[in-house]
C-alpha positions in Angstrom: 0.3 0.0 0.0 1.6 3.7 -1.1 1.2 7.0 0.6 -2.1 7.9 -0.8 -3.7 4.4 -0.7 -2.9 4.6 3.1 -4.5 8.0 3.3 -7.8 6.8 1.5 -7.5 3.7 3.7 -7.3 6.3 6.8 -10.3 8.3 5.5 -12.6 5.5 4.7 -12.0 3.9 8.4 -12.7 7.3 10.0 -15.8 7.8 7.7 -17.0 4.4 9.3 -17.0 5.5 12.4 -20.3 6.0 14.5 -19.9 8.5 16.8 -23.1 7.8 18.5 -22.9 4.4 20.0 -19.1 4.2 20.5 -19.0 6.0 23.6 -15.1 6.8 23.3 -16.1 8.7 20.3 -19.1 10.2 21.5 -17.1 12.2 24.3 -14.9 13.6 21.7 -17.5 14.3 19.2 -19.8 16.3 22.2 -16.5 18.3 23.0 -16.0 19.3 19.5 -19.7 20.0 18.9 -20.1 22.3 21.7 -16.9 24.2 20.9 -17.7 24.6 17.2 -21.5 25.7 18.2 -20.5 28.2 20.5 -17.9 30.0 18.1 -19.8 29.2 14.8 -23.6 28.9 15.7 -24.7 29.3 12.1 -23.1 26.1 11.0 -26.5 23.6 11.3 -26.3 20.7 14.2 -26.6 18.6 11.5 -23.4 19.0 10.0 -21.3 18.7 12.7 -20.6 14.7 12.6 -19.0 15.4 9.4 -17.1 18.2 10.4 -15.8 16.2 13.4 -14.9 13.6 11.1 -13.2 15.6 8.8 -11.2 17.1 11.5 -10.2 13.6 12.8 -8.9 12.8 9.4 -7.2 15.9 9.0 -5.5 15.3 12.5 -4.6 11.8 11.1 -3.2 12.5 7.8 -1.2 15.5 9.5 1.0 12.6 11.2 1.5 10.6 8.4 2.2 13.1 6.0 5.1 14.1 8.7 6.4 10.5 8.0 6.2 10.8 4.4 7.5 14.6 3.8 9.4 13.6 0.4 6.1 12.3 -1.2 3.9 15.5 -0.6 2.8 17.8 -2.7 3.1 21.4 -1.6 3.1 24.8 -2.8 4.8 27.8 -1.0 3.4 31.3 -2.0 5.5 33.6 -3.3 5.8 35.6 -0.2 6.0 32.6 1.6 9.2 32.0 -0.4 10.6 35.6 0.3 10.2 35.2 3.9 11.9 31.9 4.1 14.6 33.3 1.9 15.2 36.3 4.0 15.9 34.3 7.2 19.6 33.8 7.0 19.8 37.1 7.3 17.6 38.3 9.4 16.3 35.4 11.8 12.8 35.8 12.7 9.9 34.3 14.8 7.5 31.8 12.3 4.2 31.7 14.1 1.8 29.0 12.5 -1.5 27.2 13.7 -2.7 23.8 14.0 -4.3 24.1 10.6 -4.0 21.7 7.6 -1.1 19.8 7.3 0.8 21.5 10.2 3.5 19.4 11.2 5.3 19.9 7.6 6.7 23.7 8.1 9.3 22.7 10.2 10.5 20.0 6.9 10.1 22.5 5.0 12.1 25.0 6.6 14.9 22.5 7.3 14.7 21.5 3.6 15.4 25.3 2.4 18.5 24.9 4.8 16.9 27.6 7.3 18.3 27.2 11.0 15.7 27.4 13.6 14.6 26.1 17.3 10.9 24.9 17.7 8.8 25.8 20.6 6.6 22.8 22.1 4.9 22.1 25.1 6.4 19.9 27.7 4.2 16.7 27.1 4.4 17.2 23.3 7.9 17.5 23.3 8.4 14.5 25.5 5.9 12.3 23.9 6.5 13.7 19.6 10.0 15.5 20.2 12.0 12.7 18.6 9.4 12.3 16.0 10.4 15.6 15.2 13.8 15.4 15.4 13.9 12.8 13.0 11.6 14.1 10.8 14.1 17.1 10.2 17.3 15.1 9.8 15.8 12.5 7.7 15.5 15.1 4.6 18.9 16.2 5.3 18.3 19.5 6.4 20.2 21.4 9.8 22.6 19.4 11.5 21.8 18.4 15.0 23.5 21.5 16.6 21.3 23.9 14.2 17.9 22.4 15.4 16.6 22.2 18.9 13.3 22.0 21.0 12.4 24.5 23.4 10.1 23.4 26.2 7.7 26.2 26.2 6.8 25.4 29.5 10.6 25.5 31.1 11.1 28.8 33.6 14.1 29.3 31.3 12.1 29.1 27.9 12.3 32.7 27.4 16.0 33.4 28.2 16.8 30.0 25.7 14.5 31.5 22.4 16.1 35.0 23.1 19.7 33.3 22.8 18.6 31.1 19.6 17.5 34.2 18.1 20.8 35.9 19.1 22.5 33.1 17.3 20.8 34.0 14.5 18.5 31.0 14.6 14.7 31.4 13.9 12.3 30.2 15.8 9.4 28.0 14.6 5.9 28.2 17.0 2.6 27.1 17.3 0.2 30.5 18.2 -2.5 28.3 19.3 -0.5 25.8 21.4 -1.6 28.4 24.3 1.7 27.2 26.6 4.0 29.3 28.3 6.8 29.2 31.1 5.5 27.5 34.0 2.4 27.1 32.6 0.8 29.9 33.8 -2.4 30.2 32.3 -2.6 33.1 34.5 -0.8 34.7 31.9 -3.4 34.8 29.5 -5.6 37.7 27.6 -8.8 37.6 26.4 -8.8 38.0 22.7 -12.3 38.0 20.4 -12.4 35.0 18.2 -15.3 34.6 16.2 -18.5 34.2 17.9 -17.0 34.2 21.5 -13.6 35.2 23.3 -10.6 32.9 23.8 -7.8 33.6 26.5 -4.7 33.1 24.9 -1.0 33.5 25.5 0.5 36.2 24.4 4.4 35.5 24.8 5.5 35.4 20.8 4.6 39.2 19.9 6.4 40.6 23.5 9.4 38.0 22.2 9.4 39.6 18.8 9.4 43.2 20.0 12.2 42.1 23.2 14.4 40.8 20.7 13.7 43.1 17.6 13.0 40.5 15.4 9.9 40.0 12.6 7.2 38.0 13.4 6.0 36.3 10.3 2.7 34.3 10.1 2.6 31.1 7.9 -0.5 29.0 7.5 -0.6 25.7 6.0 -3.7 24.7 4.2 -5.3 21.4 3.2 -5.8 21.1 -0.5 -6.1 17.4 -0.3 -4.7 14.1 0.8 -0.9 14.4 0.5 -1.2 18.4 -0.6 -0.7 21.2 1.3 -0.1 25.1 0.7 1.9 27.7 2.6 0.3 31.2 2.8 1.6 34.6 4.2 -0.4 35.6 6.9 -1.1 38.9 8.1 1.6 40.7 10.0 0.6 41.3 13.6 3.9 43.9 14.6 3.9 46.5 11.7 6.6 48.5 12.2 8.4 46.6 15.2 12.1 47.8 15.7 12.5 46.5 19.1 11.2 49.1 21.4 9.7 47.9 24.8 5.8 47.1 23.9 2.9 48.1 26.3 0.0 45.9 27.0 -2.1 47.4 24.1 0.3 46.6 21.2 0.6 43.1 22.5 -3.2 42.8 22.6 -3.7 44.2 18.9 -1.3 41.9 17.8 -3.0 38.7 19.3 -6.4 39.8 18.0 -4.6 40.4 14.3 -3.3 36.8 14.9 -6.6 35.3 15.6 -8.9 37.3 13.0 -6.7 36.2 10.7 -6.8 32.7 12.1 -10.8 32.9 12.0 -10.7 34.1 8.6 -9.2 31.2 7.0 -11.5 28.6 9.0 -14.9 29.9 8.6 -15.7 28.2 5.5 -13.7 25.2 6.2 -13.5 24.6 10.1 -12.3 21.1 9.5 -8.8 22.4 8.7 -8.2 23.7 12.6 -7.5 20.8 14.8 -8.3 22.9 17.9 -11.9 22.0 18.2 -11.1 19.2 19.5 -10.0 20.7 22.6 -11.1 24.2 22.7 -12.6 24.2 25.6 -9.3 24.9 27.6 -9.2 27.9 26.0 -12.2 29.5 27.2 -11.5 29.7 30.7 -8.6 31.7 32.4 
């Protein structure tokens, strides 16, 4: 069975799930449906099961596509190519979301010779860190000394990120990872999102201001099984020149980031994995 046949088999298996009779699947569906209904209430309830299955399918495909990166068909919009081409001279924070085939961006950066560190939550770093390392090194990208994983919940995470940027390495981070130093959710800020409000971490804009580096947003949009497109997002920090930000600067940047995300998933909400656990963003 080749790569694309595997993806098709996955899709068929997921399509056959009965989310009503399976208690385990129903629990996941109920959470998904509540989160989706809260943020996009105009989506008919009758469509929720199909959207849930598509979201699960996208999540499973993303993992498989990471393992078979060399067989992926992906396209970079010209602005994305320009941003990546400039990273060797001007390191930056590359922000992305758990959208589309979201695991591929690190491999794309590595294939294009970009030195970078990856910011991950503690549990993800422990459970999947080796998978990320192997996926980077297997494509002939940076040597181990030029690719590192930073634990986002470590008290020293901020210092490590600043040092990484200072060495000329870029930083790849998931805006919607919602973790930070010490995992203190008291440091979240409220941000309007679709029909509700999320409480999100604010560290990336602050870090970009502090380090005096650009904050680029790159979205990954799924075009089908084994196909992805990378698109440049809206710049949340126009005119960043390294000055110390005030609270309104950070608030505005986070609003821009999440408004940009909303614009990309309104019509195809299944592209965004976080519906499966968005309830954690609703509480301070």
